[in-house]
Every structure is written in C-alpha cells, then in structure tokens.
N, C-alpha and C positions, 0 to 999 in steps of 0.2 A: 757754523763753519767758524765766521766773528769767536760766539762766544766759546764754542772750542777751543779757539785760540786764545781766550783769554783765557779760560780754566786750563793751557800747556804751563802761560806764564805763574798763572798761580803757583802751579801744582809747583815750580819751576824759584818762588821767592820773588818772583819780579812783580810785585805788589800795581808798583806802578803804570809798568804795559801792559794789566793784568785790562787794571783800572780802564782806561783808554779804550781799550777788546771788549771791554762790557758795557762801556759809555754807547761804540758806535752800536752795539748790537741791539742795548738796547734804546735806541731812537730812530732804529729799523723797524723791533717792534710794537716801537709809538706807531711811526705811517701804518704797519702792516693792521694793525686795529685787535688781533688778539686781544681778548682780555687777559684771558691766564695765559698765554707770552710776556705780556708785558706784568705781570703780577711775581712770572720769574725771570727777568732782569732786573723788576729793583728789586725781589731775593739776594741775587748774586751779585747787584753791586752796593749794597747792605755790605754781605758774608765778604765781598773787598777790604774796601770799608772800616772793617773791622780787622784786616788784618796787618789797616796801613795804624791801624789804631784809631781812630778816626774814628771814637763810639759813640760818641753823642746823635751826630749823626748818622751810624749802622740806626741806632736804636730808634730812633725818627718811623728810619722806613719799616725796620721791622713793624713796630707796635702800627705804625700807619696800613702794612698790610694786613695783621693779625684782627686792627679795629673791623676791618671790610671786607675779608675775605671768610668761605671758612677755615673751619681748626688743623693744623697743621705744623707734623711734630717738628717743619724745618725751619720753619719760624722761631718754634716756641726753644728751639733748641740753640739758635740767634738771639733771642732774648737774654738765654740761661746765658752764655759765652760773653755778654758786652755788656749783661751787669752784676760777669763777677768778676770780667775785666777793667771796670770800674768801682769797688774793692761790696760789690753787693751781694756775697751769695744771700742772707735772706732772701733777697728778693729773688736771688736766679735762682732759687731750690724750684717752688713752684714751676715754674718755667720748663724746670727738665726733669721735675714729674708729669707735666703733660706732655714735655719732648716723645718720654721712653713712654709713656702708654701708648701714642700714635706709633711710631714709630719699631713699636715692637710687633707691628702687624706688616710690615715692610719688608717681602720676599726677600727682597734682593737685597735688602741692610744686613738681616738676620746672618745672612746665607756670607756676602763679603766681608764686612764690618759687628762681628758682632761687637768685638772689644769697646766699639762706639754706642753697643746700648751697655750694656756691662757699667760703662764711665756715665752718662747716662742716670739709671738707678741710683748710679752711688751718689753721683750730687742732686740728683733730686729729692733724697729722703726718703717718709712711706709715699709708696703711692697715690695719686689722686682717685676722686672716682669723680664715673661721668655722670 
C-alpha cells in the first residue's frame, strides 16, 4: 500500500513525497525479511533518487543490485538512464542493450509500453549477445 502511494506521488512529479513513501515501504520490507521484496524496494528507492537528480546515489544502489542478484532488465535500464543523465552515453549504451534484450521478453511491457522498448533499442546500439 505504501509502495503504491509512493508511485502515485512519483507519477504526479512529487518526488520528495514519493521518496518518503518509498523509504517507509523499504523499512517495512526490511522488517519482513523477504529478499525479493527488499530488492524491489531498493530498486524503487534508486529510481526515485534518479528522478530527484541524485544520480550518484541512484547509480550506487543499482550497481549493487546488479552485482548481487540475477540479471534484471529494469536494473540495467536504470543504470543506462542514470549514466546517460550524467553525460556518459557510451557507458549507458550496453546497459540499454541488455535492458532491451531482457525486457523484450516481458509480455506486459510489450503490450503496455512498446515505446519504452523502442527507446531502449535506439539507445542501446547493436544488440548484445547472451
């Protein structure tokens, strides 16, 4: 519930309020101890940090998530976005390519946000290999 309120605030561009909800949600997830929900909570926090222009903090969390867990397209997408926002398009491109490869398998994303996949493909350059 708190997580959803965070996304509502985020979608409204009220990033500071969203951050407060995401922090509360992560604290709850940490108390519950479910590693996957904690991972989602940390990703969400980092996503909001990017919206706040706090790119270094966002990158640190996303890099840790990528290092410590299974490949996930949303993490690479965020790494690409944060690197691009900090003027590092060459460093961002492989992350966009990986995100495109992984998220191209997400049926809901394909149906609901095809423009997002197209953007990842454009920004990722040549596709990476498995």
